[in-house]
C-alpha positions as CSV (number, residue, x, y, z in Angstrom):
1,M,38.2,-5.9,-20.8
2,N,36.6,-8.6,-22.9
3,C,33.3,-6.8,-22.7
4,I,34.9,-3.8,-24.5
5,V,36.3,-5.9,-27.3
6,D,33.0,-7.7,-27.7
7,A,31.0,-4.4,-27.8
8,W,33.5,-2.9,-30.2
9,A,33.3,-5.9,-32.5
10,R,29.6,-5.6,-32.5
11,Y,29.2,-1.8,-33.0
12,E,32.5,-0.6,-34.8
13,A,31.1,-0.9,-38.3
14,E,27.9,1.0,-37.4
15,L,29.9,3.7,-35.7
16,R,32.3,4.0,-38.6
17,G,29.3,4.5,-41.0
18,Y,27.7,7.0,-38.7
19,L,31.0,9.1,-38.6
20,A,31.6,8.7,-42.3
21,R,28.1,10.0,-43.1
22,H,28.6,13.1,-40.9
23,L,32.2,13.9,-41.7
24,K,32.7,13.0,-45.4
25,D,36.4,12.6,-44.6
26,A,37.6,9.0,-44.1
27,R,40.8,10.0,-42.3
28,R,39.0,12.1,-39.8
29,S,36.3,9.5,-39.4
30,E,38.9,6.9,-38.6
31,D,40.6,9.3,-36.1
32,L,37.4,9.9,-34.3
33,L,36.6,6.1,-34.3
34,Q,40.0,5.5,-32.7
35,D,39.3,8.2,-30.1
36,I,35.9,6.5,-29.2
37,F,37.7,3.2,-28.7
38,V,40.3,4.8,-26.4
39,K,37.5,6.4,-24.3
40,A,35.9,3.0,-24.0
41,I,39.1,1.5,-22.8
42,Y,39.6,4.3,-20.3
43,Q,36.2,3.5,-18.8
44,G,37.5,0.0,-18.0
45,K,35.3,-1.9,-15.6
46,R,32.6,0.9,-15.8
47,F,32.1,0.1,-19.5
48,C,31.4,-3.5,-18.7
49,E,28.7,-2.4,-16.2
50,L,26.9,-0.4,-18.7
51,D,23.3,-1.4,-19.5
52,N,23.5,-0.2,-23.1
53,P,27.1,0.0,-24.5
54,R,25.8,0.9,-27.9
55,A,24.1,3.9,-26.6
56,W,27.2,5.0,-24.6
57,L,29.4,4.6,-27.7
58,F,27.0,6.6,-29.9
59,K,26.8,9.3,-27.3
60,V,30.6,9.5,-27.2
61,A,30.5,9.6,-31.1
62,R,28.0,12.5,-31.1
63,N,30.1,14.4,-28.6
64,Q,33.3,13.8,-30.7
65,L,31.6,15.1,-33.8
66,A,30.3,18.2,-32.0
67,D,33.8,18.8,-30.7
68,C,35.2,18.2,-34.2
69,F,32.7,20.7,-35.8
70,R,33.4,23.3,-33.0
71,R,37.1,23.1,-33.7
72,D,36.6,23.5,-37.4
73,R,34.6,26.6,-37.2
74,N,36.2,29.8,-38.4
75,Y,35.0,32.3,-35.8
76,D,36.8,35.2,-37.4
77,Q,34.9,34.9,-40.8
78,V,31.5,34.1,-39.4
79,G,29.1,37.1,-39.4
80,D,26.2,37.7,-37.0
81,E,23.6,37.0,-39.7
82,I,24.8,33.4,-40.1
83,A,23.1,30.9,-37.8
84,D,25.2,28.4,-35.8
85,V,25.6,25.1,-37.5
86,E,24.0,22.4,-35.5
87,V,24.7,18.8,-35.9
88,E,21.4,17.0,-36.7
89,I,21.4,13.4,-35.6
90,P,18.9,11.2,-37.4
91,A,16.0,10.4,-35.0
92,V,16.5,6.6,-35.6
93,E,20.0,6.8,-34.1
94,T,18.7,8.2,-30.8
95,L,15.7,6.1,-30.7
96,A,17.4,3.7,-28.2
97,E,16.1,6.0,-25.5
98,C,12.6,4.8,-26.1
99,L,13.5,1.1,-26.4
100,P,13.4,0.2,-22.7
101,R,9.9,1.7,-22.3
102,A,8.5,-0.2,-25.3
103,L,10.2,-3.5,-24.3
104,K,8.4,-3.3,-20.9
105,N,5.1,-3.3,-22.7
106,I,5.5,-6.4,-24.8
107,D,5.0,-9.9,-23.4
108,C,7.9,-11.8,-21.9
109,E,8.4,-14.3,-24.7
110,D,8.6,-11.4,-27.2
111,R,10.9,-9.4,-25.0
112,E,13.2,-12.4,-24.5
113,A,13.4,-13.1,-28.3
114,I,14.2,-9.5,-29.1
115,T,16.7,-9.1,-26.2
116,R,18.6,-12.2,-26.9
117,C,18.6,-12.2,-30.8
118,D,18.5,-8.5,-31.6
119,L,20.1,-6.8,-28.6
120,Q,22.5,-9.3,-27.3
121,G,23.5,-10.7,-30.7
122,M,22.5,-14.4,-30.1
123,S,22.0,-16.2,-33.3
124,Q,18.5,-17.5,-34.0
125,V,20.1,-21.0,-34.3
126,D,21.5,-20.8,-30.8
127,Y,18.2,-19.3,-29.5
128,A,16.3,-22.2,-31.1
129,Q,18.6,-24.7,-29.3
130,L,18.2,-22.8,-26.0
131,K,14.4,-22.9,-26.2
132,S,14.2,-26.4,-27.8
133,L,12.4,-25.0,-30.9
134,T,12.9,-25.4,-34.6
135,L,14.7,-22.7,-36.5
136,P,11.6,-21.8,-38.5
137,A,9.6,-21.5,-35.3
138,V,12.2,-19.1,-33.9
139,K,12.4,-17.0,-37.1
140,S,8.6,-16.6,-36.9
141,R,8.7,-15.7,-33.2
142,V,11.4,-13.1,-33.7
143,Q,9.6,-11.5,-36.7
144,R,6.2,-11.4,-34.8
145,A,8.1,-9.9,-31.7
146,R,9.7,-7.2,-33.9
147,K,6.3,-6.2,-35.3
148,R,4.8,-6.0,-31.8
149,L,7.8,-4.0,-30.7
150,K,7.5,-1.7,-33.6
151,L,3.8,-1.0,-32.7
152,Q,4.8,-0.4,-29.0
153,L,7.5,2.1,-30.2
154,Q,5.0,3.9,-32.4
155,T,2.6,4.1,-29.4
156,Q,5.0,4.7,-26.5
157,C,7.3,7.0,-28.2
158,Q,5.0,8.6,-30.8
159,I,7.2,7.6,-33.7
160,R,6.3,9.1,-37.0
161,F,7.7,8.4,-40.4
162,D,8.6,10.5,-43.3
163,D,7.5,10.1,-47.0
164,R,10.3,7.5,-47.5
165,G,9.2,5.4,-44.5
166,S,12.2,6.5,-42.4
167,V,11.8,7.5,-38.8
168,C,11.5,11.3,-38.8
169,C,10.7,12.1,-35.2
170,Y,9.6,10.7,-31.8
171,V,9.1,11.8,-28.2
172,P,12.0,10.6,-26.1
173,V,11.6,9.3,-22.6
174,A,13.5,11.9,-20.7
175,D,12.1,15.3,-21.4
176,G,9.1,14.8,-23.6
177,V,10.6,17.1,-26.3
178,E,10.1,15.9,-29.8
179,I,13.2,15.0,-31.8
180,K,13.2,15.9,-35.5
181,S,15.4,14.8,-38.2
182,N,15.7,15.7,-41.9
């Protein structure tokens, strides 16, 4: 179960922020966060076998939010003229679906730097030691790899940016339907 604790330590703050942004109620956010952790624990060994625990945790968080919003609806007071409230998930939070496709299209050296330092959480100092490089060399390598990955994401997933420079939409791998965010 060490993998669950490690993943939780890595993503708990990000999940907490995500829930807080959508719920605007700290107590309910904490309750949902705890529910997500319990669901991860129930997965046991299956959680440890996941290729992308972050994506799994955020999928559970989205489902928990949707359930929460459904429970809160007051069906007796809603008229036919009012549209259903939909939970809009910022495109950047679901962008992980495109990452494997983009990673396949960058060279091995870039892919390894991104995978180890950004996705697996290895420090750049440790990566420098592993590759027998200086820290400045690794910092440059990671920065260049990130730029090349960004270009691949833009190309492979047709990422577009809004006026503020935030990801507004992209074409996910699975169904080719464009995801939009406000």
